[in-house]
C-alpha positions in Angstrom: -123.0 -7.6 11.9 -123.6 -11.1 10.6 -126.1 -13.0 8.4 -129.7 -12.2 9.4 -128.8 -9.1 11.3 -131.5 -6.4 11.0 -130.2 -3.0 9.7 -131.5 0.4 8.7 -130.9 1.1 5.0 -131.8 4.7 4.0 -135.4 5.1 5.2 -136.3 1.4 5.4 -135.4 -1.9 7.1 -133.1 -4.6 5.6 -131.7 -7.9 6.5 -128.1 -9.0 5.8 -128.1 -12.1 3.7 -124.3 -12.6 3.5 -121.0 -10.8 3.8 -118.6 -10.4 0.9 -115.3 -9.0 2.0 -115.9 -5.4 3.2 -119.4 -5.3 1.7 -122.7 -6.7 2.8 -125.4 -8.3 0.7 -128.8 -7.0 2.0 -132.4 -7.8 1.2 -135.2 -5.2 1.6 -138.7 -4.5 0.4 -139.0 -2.1 -2.5 -142.8 -2.2 -2.7 -145.1 -3.5 0.0 -148.0 -5.8 -0.6 -151.3 -3.9 -1.3 -154.9 -4.6 -0.1 -155.8 -5.2 -3.8 -153.8 -8.4 -3.9 -150.4 -7.1 -5.3 -147.6 -9.1 -3.8 -144.6 -7.4 -2.1 -141.5 -6.8 -4.2 -138.1 -7.4 -2.8 -134.6 -6.2 -3.8 -131.0 -7.1 -3.1 -128.1 -4.8 -2.9 -124.4 -4.8 -2.0 -123.6 -2.0 0.4 -120.7 -0.8 2.5 -120.8 -0.8 6.3 -121.1 3.0 6.3 -124.3 2.8 4.3 -126.2 0.8 6.9 -126.9 1.1 10.7 -127.2 -1.9 12.9 -130.6 -2.2 14.5 -130.4 -5.7 15.9 -127.5 -8.2 15.8 -130.0 -11.0 15.1 -130.6 -13.5 13.9 -134.1 -12.7 12.7 -136.5 -15.3 11.4 -136.8 -13.6 8.0 -137.3 -10.2 6.5 -141.0 -11.1 6.0 -141.3 -11.8 9.7 -139.6 -8.5 10.7 -142.1 -6.6 8.4 -145.0 -8.6 9.7 -144.2 -7.8 13.3 -144.1 -4.1 12.4 -147.9 -4.2 12.7 -147.7 -4.8 16.5 -148.9 -2.0 18.8 -146.1 -1.0 21.1 -147.5 2.4 22.1 -148.6 1.5 25.7 -145.3 -0.1 26.5 -143.4 2.9 25.1 -145.5 5.3 27.2 -144.9 3.2 30.3 -141.2 3.2 29.6 -141.2 6.9 29.2 -142.9 7.4 32.6 -140.5 5.0 34.2 -137.4 6.7 32.8 -138.6 10.2 33.8 -139.3 9.1 37.3 -135.7 8.2 37.8 -133.4 11.3 38.0 -130.5 9.3 36.7 -132.3 8.5 33.4 -134.6 11.5 32.9 -133.9 13.4 29.7 -130.7 11.2 29.1 -130.0 9.5 25.7 -130.8 5.8 25.7 -129.8 3.1 23.3 -132.7 1.3 21.6 -131.9 -2.1 23.1 -131.8 -0.7 26.6 -135.1 1.2 25.9 -136.6 -2.1 24.7 -135.6 -3.7 28.0 -137.6 -1.0 29.8 -140.6 -1.2 27.5 -140.8 -4.9 26.5 -138.6 -6.8 28.9 -136.5 -8.0 26.0 -135.4 -6.9 22.5 -135.8 -9.5 19.7 -134.7 -9.2 16.1 -138.1 -9.9 14.7 -139.6 -7.0 16.8 -136.8 -4.5 16.3 -138.1 -2.7 13.2 -141.7 -2.5 14.6 -140.4 -1.1 17.9 -138.1 1.3 16.2 -140.9 2.5 13.9 -143.2 3.0 16.9 -140.6 5.1 18.7 -140.0 7.3 15.6 -143.7 7.9 14.9 -144.5 8.4 18.6 -144.3 11.5 20.7 -142.4 10.4 23.7 -138.9 10.0 22.3 -136.8 11.8 19.6 -134.3 9.9 17.4 -130.8 11.3 17.9 -129.7 12.2 14.3 -126.1 12.9 15.5 -125.8 9.3 16.9 -127.5 7.9 13.8 -124.7 9.4 11.6 -122.2 7.6 13.8 -124.0 4.2 13.3 -125.9 4.1 16.6 -129.7 4.0 17.3 -130.2 6.3 20.3 -133.4 8.0 21.5 -133.8 11.0 23.8 -136.9 11.5 26.0 -138.8 14.6 25.0 -140.0 17.2 27.5 -143.7 17.5 28.2 -143.8 20.9 26.4 -142.3 19.2 23.3 -144.9 16.4 23.5 -147.7 18.9 23.9 -146.6 20.8 20.8 -146.4 17.6 18.7 -149.8 16.5 19.9 -151.2 19.9 19.0 -149.7 19.7 15.5 -151.0 16.2 15.1 -154.5 17.3 16.2 -154.5 20.2 13.8 -153.4 18.0 11.0 -156.1 15.4 11.7 -158.8 18.1 12.1 -157.4 20.6 9.6 -160.7 21.2 7.7 -162.7 21.6 10.9 -160.1 24.0 12.4 -159.8 26.1 9.2 -163.6 26.3 8.9 -163.9 27.6 12.4 -161.1 30.2 11.8 -162.8 31.4 8.6 -166.0 32.0 10.5 -164.2 33.9 13.2 -162.5 35.9 10.5 -165.9 36.8 8.9 -167.1 37.9 12.3 -163.9 39.9 12.9 -163.4 38.0 16.2 -160.1 36.2 15.9 -158.5 34.3 18.8 -155.1 36.0 19.1 -152.3 35.2 19.1 -153.4 31.7 18.0 -155.1 32.8 14.8 -152.2 35.0 13.7 -150.5 32.0 12.1 -153.4 31.8 9.6 -153.2 35.5 8.8 -149.5 35.4 7.7 -150.8 34.7 4.2 -153.0 37.8 4.3 -150.1 39.9 5.5 -148.0 38.7 2.6 -150.7 39.6 0.2 -151.2 43.1 1.8 -147.5 43.7 1.4 -147.5 42.6 -2.3 -145.3 39.6 -1.6 -147.9 37.2 -3.1 -150.5 37.7 -5.8 -153.4 35.7 -4.3 -154.8 34.9 -0.9 -156.8 31.7 -0.3 -157.9 33.0 3.1 -159.5 36.1 1.6 -161.1 33.9 -1.0 -162.6 31.5 1.5 -163.8 34.4 3.7 -165.5 36.0 0.7 -163.4 39.1 0.8 -162.2 40.9 -2.4 -158.6 40.2 -3.1 -157.2 43.8 -3.1 -154.4 45.0 -1.0 -156.6 47.7 0.5 -159.2 45.2 1.6 -156.4 43.0 3.1 -154.9 46.0 4.8 -158.3 46.9 6.4 -158.9 43.3 7.5 -155.6 43.2 9.2 -156.5 46.3 11.2 -160.0 45.2 12.0 -158.8 41.9 13.3 -156.0 43.4 15.4 -153.1 41.8 13.4 -151.9 45.3 12.4 -152.2 48.6 14.2 -153.5 51.5 12.2 -150.0 53.0 12.3 -148.5 50.1 10.4 -146.8 51.5 7.2 -146.9 48.9 4.5 -145.8 51.1 1.6 -142.0 50.6 1.5 -142.4 46.9 1.6 -145.0 46.9 -1.2 -142.4 48.5 -3.4 -139.7 46.0 -2.4 -137.8 48.2 0.0 -136.4 47.0 3.3 -136.5 49.3 6.3 -132.8 48.5 6.7 -129.9 50.3 5.0 -127.5 48.5 2.7 -125.3 46.1 4.6 -122.0 45.7 2.8 -119.3 47.9 4.2 -117.3 50.3 2.0 -114.3 50.0 4.3 -112.1 53.0 5.2 -111.4 55.7 2.7 -108.5 54.3 0.5 -105.1 56.0 0.6 -104.5 58.1 -2.4 -102.9 61.4 -3.3 -105.2 64.3 -2.5 -104.9 68.1 -2.6 -105.2 69.7 0.8 -107.5 72.6 0.5 -106.6 75.4 2.9 -109.2 77.1 5.1 -112.6 75.9 6.1 -115.5 74.6 4.1 -119.1 74.8 5.4 -121.5 71.9 5.3 -124.9 73.6 5.7 -128.0 71.4 6.0 -131.2 70.8 7.8 -131.0 70.3 11.6 -132.5 66.8 10.9 -129.7 65.8 8.5 -127.4 62.9 9.5 -125.6 62.4 6.2 -124.0 65.7 5.2 -122.6 65.1 1.7 -121.7 68.6 0.5 -119.7 71.6 1.7 -118.9 75.0 0.2 -115.8 77.2 0.5 -114.6 80.5 -1.1 -110.9 81.5 -1.2 -111.4 84.9 -2.8 -110.7 83.5 -6.3 -112.5 80.2 -6.6 -115.8 78.9 -5.4 -115.3 75.3 -4.1 -118.1 72.8 -3.9 -116.9 69.7 -2.0 -118.8 66.5 -2.4 -118.6 63.2 -0.5 -116.4 60.7 -2.3 -117.8 57.1 -2.0 -116.9 56.5 -5.6 -113.3 56.2 -4.3 -114.3 52.8 -2.9 -117.3 51.8 -5.0 -116.2 50.5 -8.4 -118.6 50.0 -11.3 -120.3 46.6 -11.2 -118.8 45.8 -7.7 -121.3 44.1 -5.4 -121.8 47.4 -3.6 -122.5 49.2 -6.8 -125.0 46.6 -8.0 -126.8 46.8 -4.6 -126.9 50.6 -4.8 -128.3 50.4 -8.4 -131.0 48.1 -7.1 -132.1 50.7 -4.5 -131.6 53.7 -6.8 -131.6 56.2 -3.9 -131.7 56.4 -0.1 -135.3 56.0 0.9 -136.4 58.7 3.3 -139.6 58.0 5.3 -140.8 59.5 8.6 -139.6 56.4 10.4 -136.0 57.0 9.3 -133.7 56.4 6.4 -133.1 53.2 4.5 -129.7 54.1 2.9 -128.5 53.3 -0.5 -125.0 52.7 1.0 -124.3 51.2 4.4 -125.0 53.2 7.5 -121.4 52.7 8.8 -119.9 54.5 5.7 -121.2 57.9 6.9 -118.4 58.2 9.5 -115.7 57.9 6.8 -117.4 59.4 3.8 -119.9 62.0 4.9 -118.4 65.5 5.3 -117.7 67.1 8.6 -118.1 64.0 10.8 -114.3 63.7 11.2 -111.6 66.3 11.8 -110.6 66.1 8.1 -112.8 64.9 5.3 -111.9 63.4 1.9 -114.0 64.8 -1.0 -114.3 65.1 -4.8 -114.2 68.8 -5.3 -115.4 71.2 -8.0 -113.3 74.3 -8.2 -115.2 76.9 -10.0 -113.9 80.1 -11.6 -116.8 82.5 -11.9 -117.1 85.9 -13.6 -118.9 88.9 -12.0 -122.3 87.5 -13.1 -121.7 84.0 -11.7 -121.1 82.6 -15.2 -118.7 79.7 -15.0 -115.4 80.5 -16.8 -113.7 77.2 -15.7 -114.3 74.1 -13.7 -111.7 71.7 -12.4 -112.4 68.4 -10.6 -110.0 67.4 -7.8 -109.5 64.8 -5.2 -109.2 66.7 -2.0 -108.9 66.8 1.8 -110.9 69.5 3.5 -111.6 70.9 6.9 -115.4 71.0 7.3 -117.5 72.9 9.8 -121.2 71.9 10.0 -124.0 74.5 10.3 -127.8 74.4 10.2 -129.7 76.6 7.7 -130.8 78.7 10.7 -127.3 79.2 11.9 -126.1 80.1 8.4 -129.0 82.5 8.1 -127.9 84.3 11.3 -124.4 84.6 9.9 -125.1 85.5 6.3 -123.5 88.9 6.7 -120.3 87.5 8.3 -117.1 87.7 6.2 -117.0 83.9 6.0 -120.5 83.3 4.6 -121.4 86.6 2.9 -119.6 85.7 -0.4 -121.8 82.6 -0.8 -125.0 84.6 -0.5 -123.7 87.1 -3.0 -122.8 84.4 -5.5 -126.1 82.7 -5.0 -128.1 85.9 -5.7 -126.1 86.4 -8.9 -126.6 82.8 -10.0 -130.3 83.0 -9.3 -130.5 86.3 -11.4 -128.6 84.5 -14.2 -131.0 81.6 -14.2 -134.0 83.8 -14.1 -132.7 85.6 -17.1 -132.6 82.1 -18.7 -136.3 81.8 -17.9 -135.8 79.4 -14.9 -139.1 78.4 -13.3 -139.4 79.0 -9.5 -142.1 77.2 -7.8 -142.9 77.8 -4.2 -145.2 75.0 -2.9 -145.3 74.1 0.8 -143.1 71.5 2.4 -143.4 69.8 5.8 -141.3 67.7 8.1 -142.9 64.6 9.6 -141.6 62.9 12.7 -142.8 59.7 14.3 -142.0 58.7 17.8 -140.8 55.1 17.5 -142.2 54.1 20.9 -145.5 55.9 21.1 -146.2 56.3 17.3 -147.0 59.9 18.1 -146.8 62.0 14.9 -145.8 65.6 14.5 -146.1 67.6 11.2 -144.4 70.9 11.0 -144.0 73.3 8.1 -140.4 73.5 6.8 -139.1 77.0 7.1 -137.6 78.2 3.8 -134.7 80.6 4.5 -132.4 82.4 2.1 -129.7 80.0 3.3 -131.7 77.1 1.9 -131.8 78.8 -1.4 -128.1 79.7 -1.2 -127.0 76.1 -0.8 -129.4 75.1 -3.7 -127.6 77.6 -5.9 -124.2 76.3 -4.9 -125.3 72.8 -5.8 -126.6 74.0 -9.2 -123.3 75.6 -9.9 -121.5 72.4 -9.1 -123.9 70.5 -11.4 -123.4 73.0 -14.2 -119.7 73.0 -13.7 -119.5 69.2 -13.8 -121.5 69.1 -17.1 -119.3 71.7 -18.7 -116.1 69.9 -17.5 -117.3 66.6 -19.1 -118.4 68.3 -22.3 -115.1 70.2 -22.6 -113.1 67.0 -22.1 -115.3 65.0 -24.4 -116.1 61.9 -22.3 -119.5 60.2 -21.8 -121.4 61.8 -19.0 -125.1 61.8 -17.7 -126.5 65.1 -18.7 -129.9 66.1 -17.1 -132.3 68.1 -19.2 -135.9 69.3 -19.1 -138.1 70.6 -21.9 -139.7 74.1 -21.4 -143.2 74.1 -19.9 -146.1 75.5 -21.8 -147.5 78.0 -19.4 -150.9 79.6 -19.9 -150.9 83.3 -20.6 -152.4 84.4 -17.3 -151.0 82.5 -14.4 -153.0 83.4 -11.2 -151.4 84.7 -8.1 -150.8 82.8 -4.8 -151.0 79.1 -4.2 -153.2 78.6 -7.3 -150.5 80.1 -9.5 -147.8 77.9 -8.0 -150.0 74.8 -8.6 -150.7 75.9 -12.2 -147.0 75.9 -12.8 -146.5 72.5 -11.3 -149.1 71.1 -13.6 -147.3 72.5 -16.7 -143.8 71.2 -15.8 -142.3 68.4 -18.0 -140.4 65.4 -16.8 -136.6 65.6 -16.6 -134.6 63.3 -18.8 -131.0 61.9 -18.6 -128.9 61.5 -21.8 -125.4 61.5 -23.1 -125.9 64.7 -25.1 -126.2 68.0 -23.2 -129.5 69.8 -23.6 -131.1 72.8 -21.8 -132.7 72.3 -18.5 -135.6 74.7 -18.9 -136.8 74.4 -15.3 -133.4 75.5 -14.0 -132.7 78.0 -16.8 -129.4 76.3 -17.6 -128.0 75.1 -20.9 -125.7 72.5 -19.2 -126.6 70.5 -16.1 -125.8 67.2 -14.4 -126.5 66.0 -10.9 -123.3 65.3 -8.9 -123.9 66.5 -5.4 -125.4 63.5 -3.6 -123.4 60.3 -4.4 -124.1 59.0 -0.9 -127.8 58.9 -1.6 -128.5 59.0 -5.4 -127.2 56.3 -7.7 -127.1 58.6 -10.7 -124.8 60.9 -8.9 -122.6 58.0 -7.9 -122.2 56.9 -11.5 -121.3 60.5 -12.5 -118.6 60.5 -9.8 -117.3 57.1 -11.0 -116.9 58.6 -14.5 -115.3 61.8 -13.2 -112.8 59.9 -11.1 -112.0 57.5 -14.0 -111.2 60.5 -16.2 -109.0 62.4 -13.8 -107.2 59.1 -12.9 -106.6 58.2 -16.5 -108.5 54.9 -16.1 -111.0 53.2 -18.3 -114.3 55.1 -18.7 -117.7 53.7 -19.0 -118.9 53.9 -22.5 -122.2 55.6 -23.4 -124.3 52.4 -23.4 -122.9 51.1 -20.1 -123.5 54.4 -18.4 -127.0 54.9 -19.7 -127.9 51.3 -18.8 -126.8 51.9 -15.2 -128.5 55.3 -15.0 -131.7 53.8 -16.3 -131.7 50.9 -13.8 -131.0 53.3 -11.0 -133.7 55.7 -12.1 -136.3 52.9 -12.2 -135.5 52.0 -8.6 -135.5 55.6 -7.4 -138.9 56.1 -9.0 -140.2 53.3 -6.8 -138.5 54.8 -3.8 -140.1 58.2 -4.5 -143.5 56.5 -4.7 -142.9 54.6 -1.4 -141.7 57.8 0.2 -144.7 59.8 -0.9 -147.2 57.2 0.2 -145.4 56.8 3.5 -145.6 60.6 4.1 -149.4 60.5 3.3 -149.8 57.5 5.7 -148.3 59.3 8.6 -150.2 62.6 7.8 -153.4 60.5 8.0 -152.3 59.1 11.4 -151.5 62.7 12.5 -155.1 63.7 11.5 -156.5 60.8 13.5 -154.4 61.7 16.5 -155.6 65.4 16.3 -159.2 65.3 15.3 -160.1 68.7 16.7 -157.5 70.7 14.7 -158.8 73.3 12.3 -156.8 74.0 9.1 -156.7 76.8 6.6 -157.1 75.7 3.0 -156.8 77.6 -0.3 -158.6 76.9 -3.6 -155.9 76.0 -6.2 -158.0 74.5 -9.0 -161.6 74.4 -10.1 -163.3 71.8 -12.4 -167.0 72.2 -12.7 -168.6 71.7 -9.3 -165.4 70.4 -7.8 -162.6 72.5 -6.3 -159.2 71.4 -5.2 -157.9 72.9 -2.0 -154.4 73.0 -0.6 -153.7 72.8 3.1 -150.3 74.4 3.4 -149.5 73.4 7.0 -150.0 69.8 6.1 -148.8 69.9 2.5 -152.0 68.1 1.6 -154.7 68.5 -1.1 -158.3 67.7 -0.9 -161.2 67.9 -3.3 -164.6 69.4 -2.2 -167.9 69.1 -4.0 -170.5 71.8 -4.7 -168.1 74.7 -4.5 -169.5 76.8 -7.4 -169.2 80.0 -5.3 -165.5 79.6 -4.7 -162.7 81.3 -6.7 -159.0 80.6 -7.0 -157.1 81.4 -3.8 -160.3 81.7 -1.7 -159.6 80.6 1.9 -161.7 78.2 3.9 -161.4 76.4 7.3 -161.4 72.6 7.3 -161.7 70.0 10.1 -160.8 66.3 9.8 -163.7 64.0 9.0 -163.5 60.3 8.2 -160.0 59.0 7.7 -159.2 55.7 5.9 -155.5 54.8 6.0 -156.0 51.7 3.8 -157.4 53.7 0.9 -155.3 56.8 1.9 -158.4 59.0 1.9 -159.6 61.7 4.3 -162.9 63.6 4.2 -162.4 67.1 5.4 -165.4 69.0 6.7 -165.9 72.8 6.1 -166.2 74.8 9.3 
């Protein structure tokens, strides 16, 4: 590079005015002349060779002449050069230096025309500037393919006719006659609004549509962007359909007690994450719980992520797990020949009162059973003791005025390919209740263990409900009890859990899927290891954050269940359902449909009494508003 060479400096053109050792003095335009009469402003700068790229060796007439020639129209010559290069197999799609390209297009390459020719190439559609070569101080262009040129031309057209194109789209939107998939790019904003990712939608505003997520949802269905089966509810609450990503790694090596004999992990046939198992050795009842707290330290990245989720989100499409999917193999119980657990060894008296509870790190041999299999074997020597203990514990809790509520539950399945929905009542067996009693004993034992050893622990309590004097029979009575129940609370001081009929209670049996249980396990492990415990404020802060997230998960799960029940109703419009009157307010009556676990309000039902049965058929279904009108048969 010499005096009057033309160079690229940052995003503009410059001319070298002199060389000073290893630096160059350059002149460039800092502000071009304006039509109002303002003169151009020029600047001078000393730069290193690496800061500039040689465009033309020169010499040029002047910087002013180089800028003046930039007004020339080189488009036709560039187009001809493109056609010429593509017609020759040896040059088609091959990188080409700007000087060689100028020879094809102009017949020669002058310093005064270099900036104008370069600018025309960069702003044109036929060639792409090689950024990699530019970094290495070379000006090289690559011929674009025809599809690339068409795409750029389309974008340029859309930019030039933006108002006209948008106006035509808005009209098609009002008419519910979109051109798909072309118009889908405009509807992304509406999708984001319907999923609560944005607070406003300009598209809805321009189309004269109320900016509510329900209206946006309906619009997306009406225009074919979404299918009616699309479930937006988890996303609206900030949940991903994916499980946590960070791996817990293999179970750490540490000293554990080997518990002889077998433990039984008894769960639903649909369960894929068994996290508890029970055993009885003739003296002690053992409740073994999955032990992810062995790897998840308080305030670790995994712990913080789990706190943000609060719980595993279960929806009919599947599970979005609080901890990574891959951890199940190592940390769930019964998926390997031997399982590591945090175990609660309970000494019970003849009435199932807890005399002592010890918490141990263990290795157990776990057999998996479904509730149905356990039910069939409940008189076997292996399982009979659990049922006997469970019956005694239930009697103990009922003596403590525990509240038993028997409302219907259903299992919802969605075929991922066809979106076909099945809704089936969950069968409640004595084996279900038995496992529930075992888990309650573990929770009570953990709470007593923490209280006895005087360390901060999350105790779960619930105030006593205020039941009316005469609770009706049947479904109406069960619903009346539900309405009277108080919310549970978590604190650092033990208090009665009236709903369970227990004076001490904590949740410790699901650390793979409930953050509060994971915190309880972290505290228990810290105590038995002699490590630093979380103080009261730290523990409550974590529990509170996890509870807030799990509340959102419960709402997302409930709304997702309702969504798929509505899809089921749409897929089975001829089904007839039995419904029972569970509440009456004036001329309105609330009916329960047990086989769907759904409730519906009917008008003008003055003649009905509580628990009266009627037959209903599906009427109008609106998935966007989550409403269904049932029709009496």
